[in-house]
N, CA, C and O atoms as CSV, one atom per row, in Angstrom:
chain,resi,resn,atom,element,x,y,z
A,1,MET,N,N,2.096,1.624,-0.703
A,1,MET,CA,C,0.738,1.924,-1.096
A,1,MET,C,C,-0.262,1.086,-0.147
A,1,MET,O,O,-1.204,1.645,0.416
A,2,LEU,N,N,-0.017,-0.182,-0.020
A,2,LEU,CA,C,-0.903,-1.013,0.788
A,2,LEU,C,C,-0.726,-0.658,2.373
A,2,LEU,O,O,-1.654,-0.857,3.157
A,3,ALA,N,N,0.499,-0.131,2.782
A,3,ALA,CA,C,0.621,0.060,4.072
A,3,ALA,C,C,-0.167,1.498,4.451
A,3,ALA,O,O,-0.569,1.756,5.586
A,4,LEU,N,N,-0.294,2.290,3.414
A,4,LEU,CA,C,-0.937,3.594,3.642
A,4,LEU,C,C,-2.410,3.363,3.586
A,4,LEU,O,O,-3.156,4.119,4.209
A,5,LEU,N,N,-2.885,2.359,2.874
A,5,LEU,CA,C,-4.267,2.069,2.814
A,5,LEU,C,C,-4.697,1.314,4.128
A,5,LEU,O,O,-5.794,1.515,4.649
A,6,VAL,N,N,-3.850,0.510,4.586
A,6,VAL,CA,C,-4.160,-0.081,6.052
A,6,VAL,C,C,-4.263,0.927,7.110
A,6,VAL,O,O,-5.186,0.910,7.924
A,7,LEU,N,N,-3.217,1.911,7.113
A,7,LEU,CA,C,-3.239,2.984,8.045
A,7,LEU,C,C,-4.488,3.817,7.996
A,7,LEU,O,O,-5.041,4.125,9.052
A,8,LEU,N,N,-4.981,4.213,6.800
A,8,LEU,CA,C,-6.121,5.097,6.594
A,8,LEU,C,C,-7.420,4.392,7.004
A,8,LEU,O,O,-8.346,5.045,7.485
A,9,SER,N,N,-7.496,3.112,6.825
A,9,SER,CA,C,-8.686,2.339,7.147
A,9,SER,C,C,-8.788,1.930,8.678
A,9,SER,O,O,-9.838,1.583,9.219
A,10,THR,N,N,-7.662,2.013,9.244
A,10,THR,CA,C,-7.716,1.570,10.707
A,10,THR,C,C,-7.736,2.731,11.793
A,10,THR,O,O,-7.961,2.529,12.986
A,11,VAL,N,N,-7.474,3.964,11.233
A,11,VAL,CA,C,-7.374,5.119,12.196
A,11,VAL,C,C,-8.817,5.598,12.256
A,11,VAL,O,O,-9.476,5.650,11.218
A,12,SER,N,N,-9.369,5.975,13.514
A,12,SER,CA,C,-10.565,6.676,13.643
A,12,SER,C,C,-10.410,8.249,13.248
A,12,SER,O,O,-9.486,8.935,13.684
A,13,TRP,N,N,-11.294,8.679,12.483
A,13,TRP,CA,C,-11.151,10.119,11.962
A,13,TRP,C,C,-12.182,10.881,12.691
A,13,TRP,O,O,-13.333,10.453,12.780
A,14,THR,N,N,-11.767,12.116,13.271
A,14,THR,CA,C,-12.712,13.059,13.876
A,14,THR,C,C,-12.526,14.400,13.061
A,14,THR,O,O,-11.400,14.893,12.994
A,15,VAL,N,N,-13.552,14.974,12.470
A,15,VAL,CA,C,-13.463,16.268,11.833
A,15,VAL,C,C,-14.367,17.187,12.571
A,15,VAL,O,O,-15.566,16.931,12.692
A,16,ASP,N,N,-13.770,18.336,13.106
A,16,ASP,CA,C,-14.482,19.308,13.803
A,16,ASP,C,C,-14.630,20.579,12.931
A,16,ASP,O,O,-13.617,21.030,12.397
A,17,LYS,N,N,-15.747,21.146,12.765
A,17,LYS,CA,C,-16.090,22.457,12.024
A,17,LYS,C,C,-16.633,23.520,12.857
A,17,LYS,O,O,-17.534,23.280,13.661
A,18,HIS,N,N,-16.147,24.653,12.715
A,18,HIS,CA,C,-16.788,25.782,13.317
A,18,HIS,C,C,-17.401,26.654,12.249
A,18,HIS,O,O,-16.736,27.092,11.311
A,19,ILE,N,N,-18.702,26.897,12.417
A,19,ILE,CA,C,-19.405,27.630,11.320
A,19,ILE,C,C,-19.916,28.860,12.065
A,19,ILE,O,O,-20.501,28.778,13.145
A,20,CYS,N,N,-19.674,29.950,11.458
A,20,CYS,CA,C,-20.168,31.299,11.885
A,20,CYS,C,C,-20.901,32.069,10.791
A,20,CYS,O,O,-20.398,32.409,9.721
A,21,MET,N,N,-22.081,32.289,11.168
A,21,MET,CA,C,-22.989,32.998,10.149
A,21,MET,C,C,-23.114,32.222,8.900
A,21,MET,O,O,-23.177,32.834,7.834
A,22,GLY,N,N,-23.157,30.930,8.928
A,22,GLY,CA,C,-23.403,30.051,7.721
A,22,GLY,C,C,-22.063,29.839,6.909
A,22,GLY,O,O,-22.075,29.198,5.858
A,23,LYS,N,N,-21.043,30.330,7.363
A,23,LYS,CA,C,-19.658,30.170,6.717
A,23,LYS,C,C,-18.863,29.396,7.592
A,23,LYS,O,O,-18.888,29.559,8.812
A,24,VAL,N,N,-18.031,28.407,6.912
A,24,VAL,CA,C,-17.116,27.660,7.645
A,24,VAL,C,C,-15.875,28.495,7.998
A,24,VAL,O,O,-15.215,29.025,7.105
A,25,VAL,N,N,-15.562,28.612,9.263
A,25,VAL,CA,C,-14.466,29.353,9.771
A,25,VAL,C,C,-13.208,28.593,9.905
A,25,VAL,O,O,-12.154,29.063,9.478
A,26,ASP,N,N,-13.276,27.356,10.519
A,26,ASP,CA,C,-12.200,26.501,10.820
A,26,ASP,C,C,-12.564,25.033,10.763
A,26,ASP,O,O,-13.632,24.636,11.228
A,27,ILE,N,N,-11.667,24.208,10.185
A,27,ILE,CA,C,-11.814,22.834,10.070
A,27,ILE,C,C,-10.535,22.225,10.750
A,27,ILE,O,O,-9.398,22.578,10.436
A,28,ALA,N,N,-10.809,21.292,11.693
A,28,ALA,CA,C,-9.718,20.538,12.313
A,28,ALA,C,C,-9.921,19.036,12.293
A,28,ALA,O,O,-11.028,18.516,12.429
A,29,PHE,N,N,-8.800,18.374,12.116
A,29,PHE,CA,C,-8.816,16.915,12.113
A,29,PHE,C,C,-8.136,16.557,13.523
A,29,PHE,O,O,-7.093,17.070,13.928
A,30,PHE,N,N,-8.876,15.619,14.187
A,30,PHE,CA,C,-8.335,15.025,15.416
A,30,PHE,C,C,-8.151,16.006,16.655
A,30,PHE,O,O,-7.465,15.727,17.639
A,31,ALA,N,N,-8.870,17.222,16.473
A,31,ALA,CA,C,-8.862,18.228,17.557
A,31,ALA,C,C,-10.047,19.118,17.400
A,31,ALA,O,O,-10.819,18.945,16.456
A,32,HIS,N,N,-10.235,20.096,18.310
A,32,HIS,CA,C,-11.255,21.005,18.292
A,32,HIS,C,C,-10.947,22.183,17.373
A,32,HIS,O,O,-9.818,22.673,17.329
A,33,ALA,N,N,-11.947,22.623,16.653
A,33,ALA,CA,C,-11.687,23.766,15.688
A,33,ALA,C,C,-11.699,25.075,16.474
A,33,ALA,O,O,-12.407,25.283,17.459
A,34,ASP,N,N,-10.869,25.899,15.949
A,34,ASP,CA,C,-10.844,27.284,16.624
A,34,ASP,C,C,-11.995,28.042,16.371
A,34,ASP,O,O,-12.583,27.949,15.294
A,35,THR,N,N,-12.396,28.846,17.345
A,35,THR,CA,C,-13.677,29.697,17.198
A,35,THR,C,C,-13.383,31.044,16.548
A,35,THR,O,O,-12.233,31.453,16.391
A,36,CYS,N,N,-14.449,31.703,16.185
A,36,CYS,CA,C,-14.205,32.902,15.433
A,36,CYS,C,C,-14.024,34.110,16.345
A,36,CYS,O,O,-13.778,35.210,15.849
A,37,GLY,N,N,-14.141,33.936,17.712
A,37,GLY,CA,C,-14.082,34.973,18.718
A,37,GLY,C,C,-15.292,35.680,19.058
A,37,GLY,O,O,-15.275,36.638,19.831
A,38,MET,N,N,-16.412,35.219,18.477
A,38,MET,CA,C,-17.678,35.871,18.794
A,38,MET,C,C,-18.526,35.054,19.775
A,38,MET,O,O,-19.656,34.702,19.436
A,39,ASP,N,N,-18.062,34.760,20.897
A,39,ASP,CA,C,-18.614,33.944,22.008
A,39,ASP,C,C,-19.835,34.756,22.534
A,39,ASP,O,O,-19.599,35.812,23.121
A,40,MET,N,N,-21.123,34.344,22.369
A,40,MET,CA,C,-22.238,34.962,22.998
A,40,MET,C,C,-22.472,34.440,24.358
A,40,MET,O,O,-23.272,35.066,25.054
A,41,GLY,N,N,-21.916,33.420,24.832
A,41,GLY,CA,C,-22.249,32.762,26.087
A,41,GLY,C,C,-21.619,33.662,27.320
A,41,GLY,O,O,-21.950,33.446,28.486
A,42,ALA,N,N,-20.756,34.606,26.981
A,42,ALA,CA,C,-20.213,35.429,28.119
A,42,ALA,C,C,-21.224,36.403,28.660
A,42,ALA,O,O,-21.238,36.697,29.855
A,43,ASP,N,N,-22.095,36.917,27.763
A,43,ASP,CA,C,-23.157,37.863,28.162
A,43,ASP,C,C,-24.356,37.082,28.680
A,43,ASP,O,O,-24.937,36.296,27.932
A,44,LYS,N,N,-24.741,37.274,29.930
A,44,LYS,CA,C,-25.837,36.449,30.521
A,44,LYS,C,C,-27.225,36.968,29.909
A,44,LYS,O,O,-28.122,36.158,29.678
A,45,SER,N,N,-27.377,38.300,29.657
A,45,SER,CA,C,-28.664,38.830,29.118
A,45,SER,C,C,-28.998,38.232,27.727
A,45,SER,O,O,-30.174,38.077,27.396
A,46,LEU,N,N,-27.992,37.902,26.929
A,46,LEU,CA,C,-28.269,37.412,25.587
A,46,LEU,C,C,-28.278,35.966,25.562
A,46,LEU,O,O,-28.271,35.406,24.465
A,47,ALA,N,N,-28.294,35.214,26.750
A,47,ALA,CA,C,-28.176,33.717,26.713
A,47,ALA,C,C,-29.373,33.139,26.153
A,47,ALA,O,O,-29.317,31.991,25.713
A,48,PHE,N,N,-30.483,33.815,26.114
A,48,PHE,CA,C,-31.795,33.164,25.528
A,48,PHE,C,C,-31.881,33.234,24.052
A,48,PHE,O,O,-32.637,32.494,23.421
A,49,GLU,N,N,-31.114,34.117,23.495
A,49,GLU,CA,C,-31.013,34.296,22.043
A,49,GLU,C,C,-30.201,33.200,21.344
A,49,GLU,O,O,-29.288,32.648,21.959
A,50,LYS,N,N,-30.484,32.879,20.138
A,50,LYS,CA,C,-29.682,31.911,19.593
A,50,LYS,C,C,-28.298,32.446,19.052
A,50,LYS,O,O,-28.219,33.536,18.486
A,51,SER,N,N,-27.294,31.681,19.241
A,51,SER,CA,C,-25.902,32.122,18.878
A,51,SER,C,C,-25.747,31.969,17.352
A,51,SER,O,O,-26.271,31.038,16.741
A,52,CYS,N,N,-25.014,32.909,16.777
A,52,CYS,CA,C,-24.684,32.945,15.353
A,52,CYS,C,C,-23.601,31.847,14.966
A,52,CYS,O,O,-23.312,31.628,13.790
A,53,CYS,N,N,-23.034,31.187,16.009
A,53,CYS,CA,C,-21.958,30.224,15.768
A,53,CYS,C,C,-22.503,28.818,16.035
A,53,CYS,O,O,-23.422,28.611,16.828
A,54,ASP,N,N,-21.864,27.835,15.307
A,54,ASP,CA,C,-22.305,26.509,15.368
A,54,ASP,C,C,-21.059,25.595,15.427
A,54,ASP,O,O,-20.116,25.972,14.731
A,55,ASP,N,N,-20.913,24.602,16.047
A,55,ASP,CA,C,-19.784,23.506,15.895
A,55,ASP,C,C,-20.492,22.298,15.524
A,55,ASP,O,O,-21.510,21.918,16.101
A,56,GLU,N,N,-19.888,21.642,14.461
A,56,GLU,CA,C,-20.259,20.420,14.077
A,56,GLU,C,C,-19.059,19.484,14.170
A,56,GLU,O,O,-17.916,19.887,13.956
A,57,THR,N,N,-19.346,18.222,14.495
A,57,THR,CA,C,-18.255,17.174,14.774
A,57,THR,C,C,-18.778,15.897,14.007
A,57,THR,O,O,-19.903,15.431,14.186
A,58,PHE,N,N,-17.865,15.392,13.154
A,58,PHE,CA,C,-18.146,14.228,12.476
A,58,PHE,C,C,-17.002,13.158,12.793
A,58,PHE,O,O,-15.807,13.411,12.634
A,59,THR,N,N,-17.481,11.960,13.249
A,59,THR,CA,C,-16.579,10.971,13.607
A,59,THR,C,C,-16.692,9.707,12.815
A,59,THR,O,O,-17.765,9.103,12.857
A,60,LEU,N,N,-15.647,9.213,12.056
A,60,LEU,CA,C,-15.651,7.968,11.300
A,60,LEU,C,C,-14.861,6.898,12.086
A,60,LEU,O,O,-13.641,7.040,12.169
A,61,GLN,N,N,-15.447,5.864,12.653
A,61,GLN,CA,C,-14.794,4.818,13.308
A,61,GLN,C,C,-13.936,4.020,12.399
A,61,GLN,O,O,-14.346,3.688,11.287
A,62,GLY,N,N,-12.716,3.689,12.851
A,62,GLY,CA,C,-11.876,2.899,12.102
A,62,GLY,C,C,-12.091,1.415,12.463
A,62,GLY,O,O,-12.840,1.019,13.356
A,63,GLN,N,N,-11.361,0.671,11.678
A,63,GLN,CA,C,-11.554,-0.773,11.862
A,63,GLN,C,C,-10.795,-1.378,12.997
A,63,GLN,O,O,-9.578,-1.195,13.045
A,64,GLU,N,N,-11.360,-2.036,13.854
A,64,GLU,CA,C,-10.646,-2.439,15.051
A,64,GLU,C,C,-10.045,-3.847,14.937
A,64,GLU,O,O,-8.963,-4.083,15.475
A,65,ASP,N,N,-10.717,-4.797,14.247
A,65,ASP,CA,C,-10.292,-6.181,14.184
A,65,ASP,C,C,-9.516,-6.493,12.953
A,65,ASP,O,O,-10.094,-6.773,11.903
A,66,LEU,N,N,-8.156,-6.449,13.062
A,66,LEU,CA,C,-7.399,-6.604,11.836
A,66,LEU,C,C,-6.405,-8.041,12.054
A,66,LEU,O,O,-5.660,-8.450,11.164
A,67,LYS,N,N,-6.519,-8.566,13.112
A,67,LYS,CA,C,-5.727,-9.759,13.445
A,67,LYS,C,C,-6.405,-11.021,12.718
A,67,LYS,O,O,-7.469,-11.533,13.064
A,68,VAL,N,N,-5.597,-11.424,11.653
A,68,VAL,CA,C,-6.031,-12.658,10.828
A,68,VAL,C,C,-4.992,-13.672,11.106
A,68,VAL,O,O,-3.800,-13.514,10.842
A,69,SER,N,N,-5.509,-14.720,11.651
A,69,SER,CA,C,-4.485,-15.879,11.916
A,69,SER,C,C,-4.479,-16.808,10.630
A,69,SER,O,O,-5.368,-16.839,9.779
A,70,PHE,N,N,-3.384,-17.515,10.642
A,70,PHE,CA,C,-3.117,-18.551,9.454
A,70,PHE,C,C,-4.213,-19.666,9.618
A,70,PHE,O,O,-4.785,-20.198,8.667
A,71,PHE,N,N,-4.442,-19.961,10.989
A,71,PHE,CA,C,-5.371,-21.068,11.161
A,71,PHE,C,C,-6.819,-20.787,11.061
A,71,PHE,O,O,-7.644,-21.697,11.148
A,72,ASP,N,N,-7.159,-19.518,10.875
A,72,ASP,CA,C,-8.571,-19.214,10.599
A,72,ASP,C,C,-8.955,-19.601,9.162
A,72,ASP,O,O,-10.143,-19.713,8.861
A,73,LEU,N,N,-7.986,-19.805,8.283
A,73,LEU,CA,C,-8.257,-20.202,6.999
A,73,LEU,C,C,-8.623,-21.476,6.802
A,73,LEU,O,O,-8.171,-22.319,7.577
A,74,ASP,N,N,-9.430,-21.843,5.829
A,74,ASP,CA,C,-9.806,-23.184,5.609
A,74,ASP,C,C,-8.656,-24.058,5.035
A,74,ASP,O,O,-7.589,-23.503,4.775
A,75,LEU,N,N,-8.797,-25.297,4.836
A,75,LEU,CA,C,-7.717,-26.161,4.517
A,75,LEU,C,C,-7.130,-25.830,3.027
A,75,LEU,O,O,-5.928,-25.837,2.763
A,76,GLU,N,N,-8.186,-25.535,2.090
A,76,GLU,CA,C,-7.694,-25.213,0.655
A,76,GLU,C,C,-6.950,-23.912,0.733
A,76,GLU,O,O,-5.933,-23.799,0.049
A,77,GLN,N,N,-7.323,-22.978,1.446
A,77,GLN,CA,C,-6.442,-21.691,1.465
A,77,GLN,C,C,-5.108,-21.933,2.066
A,77,GLN,O,O,-4.090,-21.440,1.580
A,78,GLN,N,N,-5.104,-22.649,3.065
A,78,GLN,CA,C,-3.796,-23.021,3.689
A,78,GLN,C,C,-2.818,-23.721,2.700
A,78,GLN,O,O,-1.650,-23.349,2.586
A,79,VAL,N,N,-3.353,-24.759,1.986
A,79,VAL,CA,C,-2.618,-25.503,0.956
A,79,VAL,C,C,-2.100,-24.619,-0.125
A,79,VAL,O,O,-0.966,-24.773,-0.579
A,80,PHE,N,N,-2.996,-23.602,-0.581
A,80,PHE,CA,C,-2.608,-22.731,-1.611
A,80,PHE,C,C,-1.493,-21.819,-1.233
A,80,PHE,O,O,-0.604,-21.544,-2.039
A,81,LEU,N,N,-1.529,-21.281,0.144
A,81,LEU,CA,C,-0.621,-20.270,0.544
A,81,LEU,C,C,0.779,-21.104,0.760
A,81,LEU,O,O,1.825,-20.560,0.407
A,82,VAL,N,N,0.805,-22.189,1.235
A,82,VAL,CA,C,1.989,-22.993,1.382
A,82,VAL,C,C,2.626,-23.457,0.070
A,82,VAL,O,O,3.853,-23.475,-0.031
A,83,SER,N,N,1.854,-23.822,-0.908
A,83,SER,CA,C,2.385,-24.164,-2.147
A,83,SER,C,C,2.896,-22.997,-2.959
A,83,SER,O,O,3.881,-23.081,-3.692
A,84,TYR,N,N,2.155,-21.874,-2.784
A,84,TYR,CA,C,2.637,-20.584,-3.438
A,84,TYR,C,C,3.962,-20.125,-2.998
A,84,TYR,O,O,4.887,-19.793,-3.739
A,85,ALA,N,N,3.956,-20.142,-1.564
A,85,ALA,CA,C,5.306,-19.690,-0.855
A,85,ALA,C,C,6.495,-20.590,-1.291
A,85,ALA,O,O,7.601,-20.088,-1.490
A,86,TYR,N,N,6.281,-21.844,-1.431
A,86,TYR,CA,C,7.254,-22.855,-1.718
A,86,TYR,C,C,7.686,-22.650,-3.204
A,86,TYR,O,O,8.881,-22.661,-3.501
A,87,ALA,N,N,6.753,-22.470,-4.093
A,87,ALA,CA,C,7.073,-22.335,-5.473
A,87,ALA,C,C,7.767,-21.008,-5.711
A,87,ALA,O,O,8.645,-20.924,-6.569
A,88,TYR,N,N,7.378,-19.913,-4.935
A,88,TYR,CA,C,8.025,-18.582,-5.100
A,88,TYR,C,C,9.403,-18.655,-4.526
A,88,TYR,O,O,10.280,-18.081,-5.171
A,89,LEU,N,N,9.713,-19.215,-3.509
A,89,LEU,CA,C,11.036,-19.293,-2.872
A,89,LEU,C,C,11.975,-20.058,-3.825
A,89,LEU,O,O,13.119,-19.661,-4.047
A,90,ASN,N,N,11.456,-21.164,-4.377
A,90,ASN,CA,C,12.322,-22.075,-5.038
A,90,ASN,C,C,12.604,-21.527,-6.538
A,90,ASN,O,O,13.475,-22.004,-7.266
A,91,ALA,N,N,11.794,-20.521,-6.875
A,91,ALA,CA,C,11.813,-19.970,-8.240
A,91,ALA,C,C,13.285,-19.121,-8.414
A,91,ALA,O,O,13.838,-18.940,-9.498
A,92,PHE,N,N,13.715,-18.713,-7.290
A,92,PHE,CA,C,15.040,-17.871,-7.298
A,92,PHE,C,C,16.250,-18.539,-6.916
A,92,PHE,O,O,17.253,-17.880,-6.645
A,93,GLN,N,N,16.241,-19.962,-6.863
A,93,GLN,CA,C,17.479,-20.667,-6.465
A,93,GLN,C,C,18.184,-20.944,-7.743
A,93,GLN,O,O,17.600,-21.236,-8.786
A,94,GLU,N,N,19.557,-20.831,-7.599
A,94,GLU,CA,C,20.418,-20.999,-8.741
A,94,GLU,C,C,20.524,-22.533,-8.988
A,94,GLU,O,O,20.441,-23.334,-8.057
A,95,THR,N,N,20.709,-22.900,-10.256
A,95,THR,CA,C,20.874,-24.364,-10.644
A,95,THR,C,C,22.249,-24.364,-11.387
A,95,THR,O,O,22.569,-23.485,-12.187
A,96,ASP,N,N,23.006,-25.394,-11.060
A,96,ASP,CA,C,24.202,-25.600,-11.681
A,96,ASP,C,C,24.164,-26.729,-12.796
A,96,ASP,O,O,24.932,-27.689,-12.729
A,97,VAL,N,N,23.338,-26.596,-13.716
A,97,VAL,CA,C,23.130,-27.612,-14.676
A,97,VAL,C,C,24.037,-27.365,-16.014
A,97,VAL,O,O,23.747,-26.393,-16.712
A,98,THR,N,N,24.996,-28.111,-16.350
A,98,THR,CA,C,25.823,-27.895,-17.420
A,98,THR,C,C,25.757,-29.334,-18.196
A,98,THR,O,O,26.131,-30.396,-17.700
A,99,SER,N,N,25.275,-29.187,-19.356
A,99,SER,CA,C,25.115,-30.572,-20.103
A,99,SER,C,C,26.110,-30.346,-21.341
A,99,SER,O,O,25.978,-29.408,-22.128
A,100,VAL,N,N,27.085,-31.278,-21.419
A,100,VAL,CA,C,27.998,-31.294,-22.528
A,100,VAL,C,C,27.586,-32.544,-23.422
A,100,VAL,O,O,27.719,-33.679,-22.963
A,101,THR,N,N,27.134,-32.350,-24.577
A,101,THR,CA,C,26.613,-33.541,-25.293
A,101,THR,C,C,27.611,-33.886,-26.373
A,101,THR,O,O,27.369,-34.868,-27.075
A,102,TYR,N,N,28.731,-33.167,-26.584
A,102,TYR,CA,C,29.626,-33.619,-27.684
A,102,TYR,C,C,30.992,-34.166,-27.065
A,102,TYR,O,O,32.040,-34.035,-27.698
A,103,LEU,N,N,30.959,-34.737,-25.909
A,103,LEU,CA,C,32.264,-35.208,-25.365
A,103,LEU,C,C,32.810,-36.466,-26.219
A,103,LEU,O,O,34.022,-36.584,-26.402
A,104,GLY,N,N,31.959,-37.334,-26.700
A,104,GLY,CA,C,32.440,-38.358,-27.348
A,104,GLY,C,C,32.604,-38.199,-28.888
A,104,GLY,O,O,33.073,-39.073,-29.618
A,105,HIS,N,N,32.164,-36.989,-29.289
A,105,HIS,CA,C,32.089,-36.816,-30.798
A,105,HIS,C,C,33.127,-35.669,-31.232
A,105,HIS,O,O,33.118,-34.580,-30.658
A,106,PRO,N,N,34.004,-35.958,-32.253
A,106,PRO,CA,C,34.875,-34.820,-32.649
A,106,PRO,C,C,34.116,-33.685,-33.324
A,106,PRO,O,O,32.987,-33.978,-33.718
A,107,PRO,N,N,34.506,-32.543,-33.507
A,107,PRO,CA,C,33.924,-31.599,-34.382
A,107,PRO,C,C,34.005,-31.892,-35.798
A,107,PRO,O,O,34.920,-32.558,-36.281
A,108,PRO,N,N,32.970,-31.355,-36.520
A,108,PRO,CA,C,33.035,-31.762,-38.039
A,108,PRO,C,C,34.301,-31.303,-38.767
A,108,PRO,O,O,34.878,-30.288,-38.377
A,109,LEU,N,N,34.706,-31.932,-39.693
A,109,LEU,CA,C,35.852,-31.469,-40.484
A,109,LEU,C,C,35.372,-30.451,-41.563
A,109,LEU,O,O,34.325,-30.591,-42.195
A,110,LEU,N,N,36.182,-29.483,-41.699
A,110,LEU,CA,C,35.826,-28.375,-42.765
A,110,LEU,C,C,36.639,-28.696,-43.951
A,110,LEU,O,O,37.846,-28.911,-43.842
A,111,ASP,N,N,36.002,-28.738,-45.118
A,111,ASP,CA,C,36.709,-28.772,-46.362
A,111,ASP,C,C,37.311,-27.536,-46.815
A,111,ASP,O,O,38.294,-27.568,-47.555
A,112,LYS,N,N,36.755,-26.362,-46.394
A,112,LYS,CA,C,37.251,-25.099,-46.749
A,112,LYS,C,C,37.562,-24.210,-45.483
A,112,LYS,O,O,36.896,-24.341,-44.456
A,113,ASP,N,N,38.465,-23.415,-45.574
A,113,ASP,CA,C,38.742,-22.474,-44.520
A,113,ASP,C,C,38.008,-21.140,-44.704
A,113,ASP,O,O,38.524,-20.217,-45.333
A,114,TYR,N,N,36.686,-21.050,-44.093
A,114,TYR,CA,C,35.883,-19.898,-44.511
A,114,TYR,C,C,36.332,-18.582,-43.991
A,114,TYR,O,O,35.922,-17.547,-44.516
A,115,GLN,N,N,37.187,-18.566,-42.946
A,115,GLN,CA,C,37.649,-17.173,-42.464
A,115,GLN,C,C,38.663,-16.683,-43.561
A,115,GLN,O,O,38.682,-15.476,-43.804
A,116,VAL,N,N,39.500,-17.517,-44.235
A,116,VAL,CA,C,40.429,-17.036,-45.206
A,116,VAL,C,C,39.595,-16.846,-46.501
A,116,VAL,O,O,39.879,-15.900,-47.236
A,117,LEU,N,N,38.635,-17.646,-46.806
A,117,LEU,CA,C,37.863,-17.504,-47.972
A,117,LEU,C,C,37.055,-16.234,-48.094
A,117,LEU,O,O,36.970,-15.647,-49.173
A,118,TYR,N,N,36.461,-15.804,-46.996
A,118,TYR,CA,C,35.657,-14.606,-46.891
A,118,TYR,C,C,36.522,-13.393,-46.337
A,118,TYR,O,O,36.087,-12.242,-46.352
A,119,GLU,N,N,37.662,-13.699,-45.892
A,119,GLU,CA,C,38.627,-12.704,-45.380
A,119,GLU,C,C,37.933,-11.883,-44.126
A,119,GLU,O,O,37.935,-10.657,-44.017
A,120,THR,N,N,37.381,-12.755,-43.269
A,120,THR,CA,C,36.888,-12.284,-41.917
A,120,THR,C,C,37.649,-12.843,-40.799
A,120,THR,O,O,37.628,-14.043,-40.527
A,121,PHE,N,N,38.292,-12.004,-40.179
A,121,PHE,CA,C,39.156,-12.317,-39.022
A,121,PHE,C,C,38.794,-11.658,-37.722
A,121,PHE,O,O,38.466,-10.472,-37.699
A,122,LEU,N,N,38.845,-12.408,-36.626
A,122,LEU,CA,C,38.550,-11.732,-35.319
A,122,LEU,C,C,39.742,-10.810,-34.959
A,122,LEU,O,O,40.883,-11.187,-35.227
A,123,ILE,N,N,39.536,-9.698,-34.404
A,123,ILE,CA,C,40.653,-8.871,-34.029
A,123,ILE,C,C,40.664,-8.698,-32.574
A,123,ILE,O,O,41.542,-8.021,-32.039
């Protein structure tokens, strides 16, 4: 989603519309719109009259400067990014911590055999 947003904000958009008699005939992105075929410029005697067709072009300039350097950030932002990256990378490391606290102590003595008493056996 973020890559699509960056692509749409950096590309320059050109929209070309061909309007004939007040109605939009064709819309084209990045190219010239097709005409309706009613070219009045071919007839020299009608050159002084206004044509019924009109072309409109709209251009939206994209963002040109996207290069952000790590060194353009101030010291606090650099410290935050480095510490965040360090904490994030160390969060997924496996740890082999096994603590056995009963090595010197025997298990408690049972005065009753509860499995036989309740007739619950593992199968």
